[in-house]
C-alpha positions in Angstrom: 0.3 -31.1 -5.9 0.9 -27.4 -5.7 4.1 -26.2 -7.3 6.5 -24.3 -5.0 7.0 -20.7 -5.9 9.8 -18.5 -4.9 9.2 -15.8 -2.2 9.1 -13.0 -4.8 6.3 -14.8 -6.8 4.3 -15.4 -3.6 4.6 -11.7 -2.7 3.5 -10.8 -6.2 0.5 -13.1 -6.0 -0.5 -11.8 -2.6 -0.6 -8.3 -4.0 -2.7 -9.4 -7.0 -5.2 -11.1 -4.7 -6.0 -7.9 -2.9 -6.7 -5.8 -6.1 -10.2 -4.5 -6.8 -11.6 -4.8 -10.3 -10.5 -1.2 -11.2 -7.0 -1.9 -10.0 -6.9 -5.1 -12.0 -7.8 -3.2 -15.1 -5.1 -0.6 -14.4 -2.6 -3.4 -14.0 -3.6 -4.9 -17.3 -3.2 -1.6 -19.0 0.3 -1.1 -17.5 1.3 -4.7 -18.5 0.3 -3.9 -22.1 2.4 -0.7 -22.1 5.4 -2.6 -20.6 5.1 -5.5 -23.0 5.3 -3.2 -26.0 8.8 -2.0 -25.0 11.5 -3.9 -26.8 13.6 -6.2 -24.6 17.3 -6.7 -25.0 18.1 -9.7 -27.1 20.2 -12.7 -26.0 21.2 -14.9 -29.0 22.0 -17.9 -26.7 18.6 -17.6 -25.2 17.0 -17.3 -28.6 18.8 -20.5 -29.7 17.5 -22.3 -26.7 13.9 -21.3 -26.6 13.2 -20.2 -30.2 11.7 -17.1 -31.6 10.3 -14.7 -29.0 6.7 -13.8 -29.0 5.6 -10.7 -30.8 4.5 -8.0 -28.4 0.9 -8.4 -29.3 1.1 -12.2 -28.6 2.8 -11.6 -25.3 0.2 -9.1 -24.2 -2.6 -11.5 -25.2 -1.0 -14.3 -23.2 -0.4 -12.2 -20.1 -4.0 -10.8 -20.1 -5.4 -14.3 -20.7 -3.3 -15.6 -17.8 -4.4 -12.8 -15.4 -8.0 -13.2 -16.5 -7.9 -16.9 -15.8 -6.3 -16.4 -12.4 -9.0 -13.9 -11.4 -11.8 -16.1 -12.6 -10.3 -19.1 -10.8 -10.0 -17.1 -7.6 -13.6 -15.8 -7.9 -14.7 -19.4 -8.5 -13.0 -20.7 -5.4 -14.4 -17.9 -3.2 -17.9 -17.8 -4.7 -19.5 -19.6 -1.8 -17.3 -18.1 0.9 -18.7 -16.5 4.1 -17.9 -13.3 5.8 -16.6 -13.1 9.4 -20.0 -12.1 10.6 -21.6 -15.1 8.9 -19.0 -17.4 10.4 -19.4 -16.0 13.9 -23.2 -16.4 13.6 -22.8 -20.0 12.4 -20.3 -20.9 15.2 -22.1 -18.9 17.8 -19.0 -16.7 18.6 -18.0 -13.1 18.4 -17.1 -11.5 15.0 -13.4 -11.5 16.1 -13.2 -15.2 16.7 -13.1 -16.3 13.1 -10.1 -13.9 12.6 -8.4 -15.3 15.7 -8.9 -18.8 14.4 -7.3 -17.9 11.0 -4.3 -16.6 12.9 -4.2 -19.8 15.0 -4.5 -21.8 11.7 -7.6 -23.7 12.9 -9.9 -22.0 10.3 -9.2 -21.1 6.6 -9.7 -17.5 5.6 -8.5 -15.9 2.4 -8.1 -12.2 1.9 -10.3 -11.0 -1.0 -10.6 -7.3 -1.9 -9.6 -6.4 1.6 -12.1 -8.7 3.3 -11.3 -12.1 4.8 -13.5 -14.7 3.2 -14.1 -18.2 4.7 -14.8 -21.1 2.4 -18.2 -22.6 3.5 -17.2 -26.2 2.8 -14.9 -26.3 5.9 -17.8 -26.1 8.4 -19.3 -29.1 10.0 -22.1 -28.6 12.6 -21.6 -32.1 14.0 -18.0 -31.4 14.9 -17.0 -30.0 18.4 -14.8 -27.3 16.7 -17.4 -26.5 14.0 -15.1 -27.5 11.2 -14.3 -30.8 9.4 -12.4 -33.0 11.8 -8.6 -32.8 11.1 -8.8 -29.6 9.1 -6.9 -27.6 11.8 -4.1 -30.1 11.7 -3.9 -29.9 7.9 -3.9 -26.1 7.9 -1.0 -26.1 10.4 0.9 -28.6 8.2 0.4 -26.6 5.0 3.3 -24.1 4.7 2.0 -22.1 1.8 -0.2 -19.0 1.4 -3.9 -19.2 2.4 -4.9 -19.1 -1.3 -2.6 -22.0 -2.1 -4.1 -23.9 0.8 -7.6 -23.3 -0.6 -6.5 -24.4 -4.0 -4.8 -27.6 -2.8 -7.6 -28.6 -0.5 -10.3 -28.3 -3.2 -8.6 -29.9 -6.1 -8.4 -33.6 -6.9 -5.0 -35.1 -6.0 -3.5 -38.1 -7.7 -2.2 -39.4 -4.3 -5.8 -39.5 -3.1 -6.9 -41.5 -6.2 -8.4 -38.3 -7.7 -10.3 -37.2 -4.6 -9.7 -33.8 -3.0 -8.0 -33.5 0.4 -11.4 -32.3 1.8 -13.1 -35.4 0.6 -10.4 -37.5 2.2 -10.8 -35.6 5.5 -14.5 -36.1 5.5 -13.8 -39.8 5.0 -11.7 -39.8 8.1 -8.3 -40.1 6.4 -6.8 -37.3 8.6 -3.3 -38.7 9.1 -2.7 -39.3 5.4 -4.0 -35.8 4.4 -1.8 -34.2 7.1 1.2 -36.2 5.8 0.6 -35.1 2.2 0.0 -31.5 3.4 3.5 -31.4 4.9 4.9 -32.0 1.4 3.0 -29.3 -0.4 5.3 -26.6 -1.6 8.4 -28.5 -0.8 10.8 -28.6 -3.7 
């Protein structure tokens, strides 16, 4: 299950997702500089959570976390298609994939200023060109497009370790839609 984030975190993540490699490196440099500044101390907080991390440890963890996030994102979008490729696959105009993302009948994720479409969602045997039930699931998911991608492609305990996509392909549309409605709900 995807953990719900507050709106501020979602906005921060959306901005991070759009950064080019050079911008990511600049952000890392700025985080290093900020983390080296001493923070005000709170003895009650110290008593609760223990000793704070040394600046170097904090920087290392922040960089590792950002690096893991960028690798994870690249991994999920490695086999994604462009709008032109999707249009050719579906036999439509180049604008149609973008319209379908807005209508939440196709999943597209903004990556370096370009909308990318995960290739696993397409099904040439389906009348809509996507896995049956996927549009219903996309409409039920009330999270960011990247969170949708992450949830759909990761094994979920409620599906006995299968991914929601695997369950959709098996015809378990109603159950996947039901679970999708609960994603991000605290």
